[in-house]
C-alpha positions in Angstrom: -33.5 -11.1 1.5 -33.6 -7.5 0.2 -31.3 -6.1 -2.6 -29.8 -3.8 0.0 -28.6 -6.7 2.1 -27.3 -8.7 -0.9 -24.8 -5.9 -1.8 -22.9 -6.6 1.4 -22.6 -10.4 0.8 -20.1 -12.2 -1.3 -19.7 -15.9 -1.9 -16.7 -17.6 -0.3 -15.4 -18.8 -3.7 -15.5 -15.4 -5.4 -12.3 -13.8 -6.5 -10.6 -10.9 -4.8 -11.2 -8.8 -8.0 -14.9 -9.5 -7.6 -14.8 -8.4 -4.0 -13.1 -5.2 -4.9 -15.8 -4.4 -7.5 -18.5 -5.3 -5.0 -17.0 -3.0 -2.3 -17.2 -0.2 -4.9 -20.9 -1.0 -5.4 -21.7 -1.3 -1.7 -20.0 1.9 -0.8 -18.8 0.5 2.5 -15.5 -0.7 3.9 -16.5 -4.4 4.5 -18.2 -7.3 3.0 -19.6 -10.4 4.7 -18.5 -13.8 3.2 -21.2 -16.5 2.9 -21.6 -20.0 1.6 -24.1 -21.2 -1.0 -26.9 -21.3 1.7 -26.1 -17.6 2.7 -24.6 -18.8 6.0 -22.1 -16.4 7.4 -18.5 -17.7 7.3 -16.4 -14.6 7.5 -15.8 -10.9 6.9 -13.6 -9.2 4.3 -12.5 -5.6 4.6 -10.6 -3.2 2.2 -7.7 -3.5 4.7 -7.6 -7.3 4.1 -7.4 -6.7 0.4 -4.7 -4.1 0.8 -2.5 -6.5 2.8 -3.0 -9.2 0.1 -1.9 -6.8 -2.7 1.1 -5.7 -0.7 2.2 -9.3 -0.3 2.0 -9.7 -4.1 -1.2 -11.8 -4.1 -3.2 -12.1 -7.3 -6.6 -10.5 -7.8 -7.9 -13.7 -9.4 -7.3 -15.7 -6.2 -10.2 -16.6 -4.1 -11.4 -14.5 -1.1 -11.2 -17.6 1.1 -7.4 -17.0 1.2 -7.8 -13.7 3.0 -11.1 -13.2 4.8 -11.5 -13.1 8.6 -13.1 -16.4 9.6 -14.3 -15.0 13.0 -16.7 -12.2 12.1 -18.7 -10.2 14.5 -22.5 -10.6 14.3 -25.7 -10.4 16.3 -28.4 -13.1 16.5 -32.0 -12.8 15.5 -33.2 -12.0 19.0 -31.0 -8.9 19.3 -31.9 -5.6 20.8 -30.9 -2.5 18.9 -29.1 -1.3 21.9 -26.8 -4.4 21.7 -26.0 -3.5 18.1 -25.2 0.1 19.0 -23.0 -0.9 21.9 -21.1 -3.5 19.8 -20.4 -0.9 17.1 -19.1 1.7 19.5 -17.1 -0.7 21.7 -15.5 -2.6 18.8 -15.3 0.5 16.5 -16.9 -1.4 13.6 -19.1 0.3 10.9 -21.3 -2.6 9.8 -22.6 -5.8 11.4 -24.8 -8.7 10.1 -27.8 -10.2 11.8 -28.1 -14.0 11.5 -30.8 -16.4 12.3 -30.5 -19.7 14.2 -28.9 -21.4 11.2 -26.5 -18.5 10.9 -28.0 -17.3 7.6 -27.7 -13.6 7.1 -31.0 -11.8 7.3 -30.0 -8.1 7.7 -26.9 -5.9 7.7 -26.8 -2.8 9.9 -24.5 0.1 9.1 -23.2 2.8 11.4 -25.2 5.5 9.7 -28.4 3.6 10.2 -27.9 2.7 13.8 -25.9 5.7 15.1 -26.0 8.3 12.4 -26.3 11.8 14.0 -25.8 10.4 17.5 -22.2 9.4 17.7 -19.4 10.3 15.3 -17.4 7.4 13.9 -14.2 6.8 15.7 -11.2 8.5 14.0 -7.7 8.4 15.5 -6.3 11.9 15.6 -3.5 12.7 13.2 -0.4 14.2 14.7 1.3 15.5 11.6 0.9 18.7 9.6 -1.2 18.7 6.4 -0.2 20.5 3.2 -2.7 21.0 0.4 -1.1 21.7 -3.0 -3.2 24.4 -4.7 -0.8 26.4 -6.8 -1.5 24.9 -10.2 -3.5 26.5 -13.0 -5.9 23.5 -13.4 -5.5 23.5 -17.1 -7.4 20.2 -17.4 -10.5 22.1 -16.2 -10.2 24.9 -18.6 -12.2 27.2 -19.2 -13.6 26.8 -15.6 -10.2 27.7 -14.1 -9.9 30.8 -16.2 -12.4 32.2 -13.6 -11.8 30.2 -10.5 -8.6 28.5 -9.1 -9.1 24.8 -9.1 -9.1 24.6 -5.3 -12.4 26.6 -5.4 -14.1 24.4 -8.0 -17.5 23.6 -6.4 -18.3 20.0 -5.4 -21.8 20.1 -4.1 -22.3 23.2 -1.9 -18.6 23.6 -1.1 -15.3 24.1 -3.0 -13.2 21.0 -3.3 -10.5 22.3 -1.0 -13.0 22.7 1.9 -14.4 19.2 1.2 -10.8 17.9 1.6 -10.4 19.8 4.8 -13.7 18.6 6.3 -12.7 15.0 5.7 -9.3 15.6 7.4 -11.1 17.4 10.3 -12.7 14.0 11.1 -9.2 13.1 12.3 -8.9 16.2 14.5 -7.0 18.2 11.9 -7.8 21.9 12.0 -4.5 23.5 10.9 -3.6 23.5 7.2 -0.8 24.8 5.0 -1.9 25.6 1.5 0.6 26.0 -1.4 -0.7 28.8 -3.6 0.3 30.6 -6.8 -2.4 30.8 -9.5 -5.3 33.1 -8.4 -3.9 33.1 -4.9 -5.8 36.2 -3.8 -9.1 34.4 -4.5 -8.1 31.5 -2.3 -7.1 33.8 0.5 -10.3 35.8 0.2 -12.4 32.7 0.4 -10.8 31.5 3.6 -11.0 35.0 5.2 -14.8 34.7 4.9 -14.8 31.3 6.7 -14.7 33.0 10.2 -11.9 30.9 11.6 -13.4 27.5 10.9 -9.8 26.4 10.2 -6.4 27.9 10.9 -4.8 28.4 7.5 -1.1 29.1 6.6 0.2 29.7 3.1 3.3 28.6 1.1 3.4 31.3 -1.6 5.2 30.5 -4.9 6.5 33.5 -6.6 6.6 31.4 -9.8 5.1 28.1 -10.7 7.2 25.3 -9.3 5.5 22.2 -10.5 3.5 19.7 -8.4 6.2 19.3 -5.7 8.6 22.3 -6.0 6.9 24.5 -3.4 7.6 21.9 -0.6 11.1 23.3 -0.6 9.6 26.4 0.9 8.2 24.6 4.0 11.4 25.3 6.0 10.7 25.2 9.8 6.9 25.0 9.3 7.2 21.2 9.6 9.3 19.1 12.0 9.4 15.6 10.6 6.6 13.9 8.6 4.0 15.7 6.5 0.7 14.6 4.9 0.6 16.2 1.4 -2.5 16.1 -0.9 -3.4 17.6 -4.2 -6.3 20.0 -4.1 -8.3 18.3 -6.9 -8.7 14.8 -5.4 -10.9 13.5 -2.6 -9.6 10.4 -0.9 -11.8 8.4 1.4 -9.5 6.2 3.4 -8.3 5.9 7.0 -5.7 8.6 7.1 -4.4 7.5 10.5 -3.9 4.0 9.1 -2.0 5.5 6.2 0.4 7.3 8.6 0.7 4.2 10.7 1.6 2.2 7.6 4.3 4.7 6.7 5.8 4.7 10.1 5.7 0.9 10.8 7.4 0.1 7.5 9.9 2.9 8.0 9.3 4.5 4.6 10.7 7.9 3.8 8.0 8.6 1.3 4.6 6.8 0.9 2.2 7.5 -1.9 -1.4 6.5 -2.0 -2.4 4.5 -5.1 -5.8 3.5 -6.2 -6.6 0.1 -7.8 -7.9 0.6 -11.3 -9.3 -2.0 -13.7 -9.0 -1.3 -17.4 -10.3 -3.2 -20.4 -9.0 -2.3 -23.9 -12.1 -2.3 -26.1 -10.2 -3.7 -29.1 -8.2 -6.7 -30.1 -4.5 -6.0 -29.3 -1.9 -7.2 -31.7 1.6 -8.4 -30.7 4.1 -8.5 -33.6 7.5 -10.0 -34.2 10.1 -10.2 -37.0 9.3 -6.9 -38.5 5.6 -7.3 -38.9 4.5 -10.9 -38.4 1.6 -11.4 -36.1 2.7 -13.2 -32.9 -0.5 -13.0 -31.0 -4.0 -11.3 -31.1 -5.5 -10.8 -27.7 -9.2 -9.9 -27.7 -10.1 -7.0 -25.4 -7.4 -7.6 -22.8 -7.9 -6.5 -19.2 -5.4 -4.9 -16.8 -5.3 -4.2 -13.1 -3.1 -1.2 -12.3 -2.2 0.9 -9.2 -2.6 4.5 -10.1 -1.0 7.4 -8.2 -3.9 9.0 -6.3 -2.3 12.3 -5.4 -1.7 12.0 -1.6 1.6 11.3 0.2 3.2 11.0 3.6 6.7 12.5 3.3 9.6 12.7 5.8 11.2 16.1 6.0 14.6 14.9 4.8 13.1 14.1 1.4 12.4 17.9 0.9 16.2 18.3 0.7 16.1 16.5 -2.7 14.0 19.4 -4.2 16.0 22.1 -6.0 15.4 25.7 -5.2 13.3 27.9 -7.5 12.9 25.2 -10.2 10.0 23.4 -11.6 9.9 20.0 -9.9 7.1 17.5 -10.0 6.2 14.6 -7.7 7.3 12.2 -10.4 10.8 13.9 -10.2 10.8 13.7 -6.4 9.9 10.0 -6.3 12.5 9.2 -8.9 15.1 11.2 -7.1 14.2 9.5 -3.8 14.6 6.0 -5.3 17.9 7.1 -6.9 19.2 8.2 -3.5 18.1 4.8 -2.0 15.3 6.2 0.2 12.5 3.9 1.0 9.4 4.6 -1.1 6.1 2.8 -0.2 2.7 2.4 -1.8 -0.5 2.4 0.2 -3.3 0.8 -2.0 -6.9 1.9 -1.8 -10.0 0.8 -3.6 -11.1 2.6 -6.8 -14.3 3.8 -5.0 -12.3 5.6 -2.4 -10.7 8.1 -4.9 -12.6 10.9 -6.5 -10.6 13.0 -9.1 -12.1 16.3 -10.2 -9.1 17.4 -12.1 -10.6 17.1 -15.6 -14.0 17.7 -17.1 -15.0 14.1 -17.8 -13.8 13.0 -14.3 -15.4 16.1 -12.7 -18.8 15.2 -14.0 -18.4 11.6 -12.8 -17.1 12.9 -9.4 -20.2 15.0 -8.9 -22.5 12.0 -9.5 -20.3 9.8 -7.3 -20.2 12.3 -4.4 -24.0 12.9 -4.7 -24.6 9.1 -4.3 -22.3 9.0 -1.2 -24.2 11.9 0.4 -27.7 10.5 -0.3 
């Protein structure tokens, strides 16, 4: 078995945390669960992990609690046309090949089998998209003294266009962009794109924070809106995100990425004015971090004050205070690329290059 195949396989007794790390390494949306003899017993997707987290399940639990025990596969005497048809008909992006003992011998991905022939199925989004690009991008100083952060290059394109291209996979071609800092440069760039996308603008006369400009949307949106920061790239199923928001009847849903942190030192816990209660060596924490993408019902915009600095943290706090339903849509750490600060920008370029290889 090749190293390339092994990255798709996970033992049935592994933890969910281990599965999340392996999904990051594999760069795909699904793993195949095997026993000690590499026999196929199930499939595990990032969606399965999301549902488990939302139910309050622990990351140290075993994957055998959540995997799908009826995975799709092809046998060793397959024809490549059978694999292609199964992927297209079932809308699946990877599929294992097993021998007569049901041991996994190969894993095919969509790009290998159908890349360049048929686009992956993406359900069309039916809500407007707003890209927040009015900030100064101070975390990327001095780069943003010259360019607005929306035009920071990621590969051969500015990040804002990378974001648009990903959304275009879901049939989105109309965008609203909130602008303030170096707004003329952003407009000039899109004027040179020769109508690739239809662009509208929300122009802030003064800086209004990360959410304040949404007050200016007015009649440009009817009900729900997908809002994203211009310095993050999120690789998730946007249609699934909107479906999640609607089915659970949330008024505001934020995308959150799962992050694992380990403190590189022993952490002291004290009591009674200085007595050591406990010393924990290099503790580890699993956290959900705001990823900078939201689905928002229009009525939430009424909570935003006019002509005042108002951030998303303020908006979320206000929504909860007013008893609106706020939801969280978890994604894997690998599906979030933050280019908003120098160290993360460098990591993001490497991460994106590996995805595009």
